[in-house]
BAKE-501981 format. One record per residue (C-alpha): residue in three letters; x, y, z. Coordinates in steps of 0.02 Angstrom, whole numbers. Layout:
# BAKE-501981
res: ala; u: X; v: Y; w: Z
...
END
This chain:
# BAKE-501981
res: met; u: 0; v: 0; w: 0
res: ala; u: 68; v: 171; w: -50
res: pro; u: 99; v: 291; w: 96
res: thr; u: -25; v: 432; w: 115
res: thr; u: 26; v: 613; w: 133
res: thr; u: -70; v: 748; w: 225
res: pro; u: -88; v: 906; w: 122
res: thr; u: -31; v: 1065; w: 208
res: leu; u: -102; v: 1237; w: 183
res: glu; u: 25; v: 1375; w: 153
res: leu; u: -30; v: 1555; w: 172
res: pro; u: 35; v: 1677; w: 43
res: arg; u: 171; v: 1791; w: 105
res: thr; u: 154; v: 1977; w: 89
res: pro; u: 309; v: 2051; w: 10
res: arg; u: 398; v: 2178; w: 118
res: glu; u: 423; v: 2352; w: 51
res: pro; u: 602; v: 2392; w: -1
res: gly; u: 694; v: 2479; w: 140
res: arg; u: 557; v: 2438; w: 264
res: pro; u: 620; v: 2348; w: 420
res: ala; u: 528; v: 2203; w: 495
res: gly; u: 416; v: 2247; w: 642
res: gly; u: 239; v: 2277; w: 697
res: gly; u: 225; v: 2454; w: 633
res: pro; u: 188; v: 2504; w: 456
res: arg; u: 354; v: 2595; w: 436
res: gly; u: 510; v: 2597; w: 541
res: gly; u: 442; v: 2469; w: 664
res: gly; u: 307; v: 2589; w: 725
res: pro; u: 162; v: 2546; w: 837
res: gly; u: 42; v: 2516; w: 694
res: asp; u: -35; v: 2689; w: 679
res: gly; u: 63; v: 2740; w: 525
res: ser; u: 199; v: 2831; w: 620
res: ala; u: 382; v: 2790; w: 634
res: val; u: 487; v: 2777; w: 790
res: pro; u: 664; v: 2843; w: 807
res: ser; u: 810; v: 2724; w: 816
res: ser; u: 851; v: 2694; w: 999
res: val; u: 1036; v: 2684; w: 957
res: ser; u: 1044; v: 2837; w: 845
res: pro; u: 1210; v: 2928; w: 878
res: ala; u: 1117; v: 3093; w: 864
res: arg; u: 995; v: 3043; w: 1002
res: ile; u: 1136; v: 2984; w: 1114
res: gly; u: 1229; v: 3146; w: 1081
res: ala; u: 1075; v: 3249; w: 1122
res: trp; u: 1053; v: 3165; w: 1290
res: leu; u: 1238; v: 3181; w: 1332
res: leu; u: 1227; v: 3366; w: 1290
res: val; u: 1073; v: 3384; w: 1399
res: ala; u: 1164; v: 3301; w: 1543
res: ala; u: 1316; v: 3413; w: 1525
res: ile; u: 1212; v: 3572; w: 1518
res: thr; u: 1111; v: 3515; w: 1669
res: val; u: 1271; v: 3498; w: 1771
res: leu; u: 1330; v: 3669; w: 1713
res: phe; u: 1171; v: 3760; w: 1758
res: ala; u: 1153; v: 3664; w: 1921
res: ala; u: 1321; v: 3737; w: 1971
res: phe; u: 1269; v: 3911; w: 1913
res: thr; u: 1103; v: 3913; w: 2003
res: ser; u: 1170; v: 3833; w: 2162
res: thr; u: 1298; v: 3973; w: 2174
res: tyr; u: 1161; v: 4100; w: 2133
res: leu; u: 1048; v: 4038; w: 2273
res: val; u: 1189; v: 4038; w: 2400
res: arg; u: 1248; v: 4211; w: 2346
res: arg; u: 1071; v: 4281; w: 2353
res: asn; u: 1067; v: 4255; w: 2541
res: ala; u: 1219; v: 4367; w: 2565
res: gly; u: 1199; v: 4544; w: 2629
res: asp; u: 1258; v: 4634; w: 2471
res: trp; u: 1118; v: 4577; w: 2357
res: pro; u: 1027; v: 4732; w: 2294
res: ala; u: 863; v: 4712; w: 2202
res: val; u: 867; v: 4719; w: 2012
res: phe; u: 710; v: 4768; w: 1916
res: leu; u: 681; v: 4633; w: 1786
res: pro; u: 610; v: 4696; w: 1621
res: pro; u: 429; v: 4645; w: 1590
res: val; u: 478; v: 4586; w: 1415
res: leu; u: 542; v: 4427; w: 1499
res: trp; u: 362; v: 4372; w: 1525
res: leu; u: 331; v: 4389; w: 1339
res: thr; u: 488; v: 4295; w: 1290
res: thr; u: 444; v: 4156; w: 1411
res: ala; u: 273; v: 4136; w: 1331
res: val; u: 353; v: 4134; w: 1158
res: leu; u: 474; v: 3997; w: 1208
res: leu; u: 338; v: 3890; w: 1285
res: ile; u: 236; v: 3905; w: 1125
res: ser; u: 390; v: 3854; w: 1026
res: ser; u: 395; v: 3692; w: 1125
res: leu; u: 221; v: 3652; w: 1061
res: thr; u: 270; v: 3688; w: 881
res: met; u: 428; v: 3583; w: 901
res: glu; u: 324; v: 3437; w: 962
res: ala; u: 209; v: 3459; w: 813
res: ala; u: 361; v: 3450; w: 699
res: arg; u: 423; v: 3292; w: 784
res: arg; u: 254; v: 3208; w: 761
res: ala; u: 245; v: 3265; w: 581
res: ala; u: 413; v: 3182; w: 551
res: gly; u: 347; v: 3019; w: 623
res: arg; u: 193; v: 3025; w: 511
res: gly; u: 295; v: 3068; w: 358
res: thr; u: 198; v: 3228; w: 321
res: arg; u: 342; v: 3326; w: 249
res: ala; u: 249; v: 3488; w: 218
res: ser; u: 191; v: 3495; w: 399
res: leu; u: 365; v: 3450; w: 459
res: arg; u: 442; v: 3591; w: 360
res: arg; u: 310; v: 3715; w: 418
res: trp; u: 323; v: 3674; w: 604
res: leu; u: 512; v: 3674; w: 602
res: gly; u: 509; v: 3844; w: 517
res: ile; u: 386; v: 3914; w: 645
res: thr; u: 491; v: 3848; w: 789
res: thr; u: 646; v: 3929; w: 715
res: val; u: 559; v: 4097; w: 701
res: leu; u: 494; v: 4085; w: 880
res: gly; u: 670; v: 4046; w: 940
res: leu; u: 736; v: 4200; w: 853
res: val; u: 596; v: 4304; w: 929
res: phe; u: 646; v: 4240; w: 1101
res: leu; u: 828; v: 4288; w: 1075
res: gly; u: 775; v: 4458; w: 1011
res: gly; u: 669; v: 4484; w: 1166
res: gln; u: 816; v: 4437; w: 1278
res: leu; u: 922; v: 4568; w: 1191
res: val; u: 784; v: 4695; w: 1220
res: ala; u: 787; v: 4651; w: 1406
res: trp; u: 975; v: 4678; w: 1411
res: arg; u: 958; v: 4846; w: 1324
res: gln; u: 823; v: 4900; w: 1447
res: leu; u: 934; v: 4854; w: 1594
res: ala; u: 1081; v: 4945; w: 1517
res: ala; u: 973; v: 5099; w: 1485
res: ser; u: 929; v: 5102; w: 1670
res: gly; u: 1112; v: 5093; w: 1717
res: val; u: 1117; v: 4909; w: 1764
res: phe; u: 1265; v: 4816; w: 1688
res: met; u: 1352; v: 4652; w: 1724
res: ala; u: 1478; v: 4736; w: 1839
res: thr; u: 1349; v: 4841; w: 1931
res: asn; u: 1319; v: 4717; w: 2073
res: pro; u: 1318; v: 4529; w: 2105
res: his; u: 1132; v: 4515; w: 2065
res: ser; u: 1149; v: 4595; w: 1894
res: ala; u: 1305; v: 4493; w: 1859
res: phe; u: 1211; v: 4331; w: 1887
res: phe; u: 1064; v: 4392; w: 1782
res: tyr; u: 1176; v: 4425; w: 1633
res: leu; u: 1271; v: 4262; w: 1661
res: leu; u: 1118; v: 4150; w: 1672
res: thr; u: 1020; v: 4231; w: 1530
res: gly; u: 1175; v: 4245; w: 1421
res: ala; u: 1228; v: 4063; w: 1446
res: his; u: 1052; v: 4004; w: 1409
res: gly; u: 1043; v: 4116; w: 1256
res: leu; u: 1204; v: 4043; w: 1186
res: his; u: 1139; v: 3866; w: 1205
res: leu; u: 974; v: 3916; w: 1126
res: ala; u: 1067; v: 3994; w: 980
res: gly; u: 1146; v: 3823; w: 957
res: gly; u: 971; v: 3749; w: 959
res: ile; u: 919; v: 3867; w: 820
res: gly; u: 1068; v: 3806; w: 720
res: ala; u: 1007; v: 3627; w: 749
res: leu; u: 832; v: 3679; w: 693
res: ile; u: 901; v: 3751; w: 532
res: phe; u: 998; v: 3589; w: 502
res: ala; u: 840; v: 3486; w: 533
res: leu; u: 742; v: 3601; w: 418
res: thr; u: 860; v: 3561; w: 275
res: lys; u: 884; v: 3375; w: 312
res: ala; u: 727; v: 3301; w: 389
res: pro; u: 600; v: 3342; w: 251
res: ala; u: 718; v: 3265; w: 122
res: ala; u: 748; v: 3104; w: 221
res: pro; u: 709; v: 2946; w: 121
res: thr; u: 599; v: 2865; w: 255
res: his; u: 489; v: 2917; w: 400
res: ala; u: 610; v: 2839; w: 524
res: ala; u: 757; v: 2932; w: 448
res: ala; u: 663; v: 3097; w: 460
res: leu; u: 620; v: 3060; w: 641
res: asp; u: 801; v: 3017; w: 680
res: val; u: 843; v: 3196; w: 628
res: ala; u: 696; v: 3284; w: 711
res: asp; u: 687; v: 3187; w: 873
res: pro; u: 858; v: 3236; w: 946
res: val; u: 825; v: 3418; w: 902
res: ala; u: 656; v: 3407; w: 989
res: thr; u: 737; v: 3331; w: 1143
res: tyr; u: 864; v: 3472; w: 1153
res: trp; u: 735; v: 3607; w: 1119
res: his; u: 612; v: 3545; w: 1250
res: phe; u: 755; v: 3539; w: 1374
res: leu; u: 803; v: 3720; w: 1339
res: asp; u: 622; v: 3773; w: 1362
res: gly; u: 613; v: 3685; w: 1529
res: leu; u: 782; v: 3756; w: 1579
res: trp; u: 725; v: 3933; w: 1542
res: leu; u: 566; v: 3910; w: 1643
res: tyr; u: 675; v: 3852; w: 1789
res: leu; u: 789; v: 4003; w: 1771
res: phe; u: 641; v: 4120; w: 1754
res: leu; u: 568; v: 4061; w: 1918
res: ile; u: 736; v: 4076; w: 2006
res: leu; u: 769; v: 4251; w: 1938
res: tyr; u: 600; v: 4309; w: 2001
res: gly; u: 632; v: 4228; w: 2169
res: ile; u: 483; v: 4112; w: 2156
END
């Protein structure tokens, strides 16, 4: 008697898109909602977090010294320009637009990505312009860096933050030229996500400095 064989049913395989990694998500191993996720080992992301850590240590040293020095007897009051409230609001809004850009990168909507990155860049420039206005107002009232310890710390803290934010604007301009032209959603997010991390950190850092400067 001839041996019998049991037929097996093979399901057809769906071909994978070229350049699309295996995973649950539609693109870039995303969660299944059409968005990509950044590479967890991206050198840019690691660099962003290392930079955040270094800046945190720097400003922790600055503000610790500020708080200790503020309790000394020679700490005259310095009138802080009201424009700082406006610049703070502008920077907080820029954090929202930066997050919108990051999400647009994950969805692959290049036009939205370009638009939100551009808006964030403009808001960052407005913030820096407002900080310069605050400095000019202080100088016009006769308050300079060498006037007293309080004014010295004000110029130091706002100036150091402004320099780091100027670097963030440079990163935004880089992302504006690279991310929309990235070949995949994941590649665009690998450009936008580290910039978003750094920008959100600078926003939070300024809010922290703002509260300290106002003695809150």
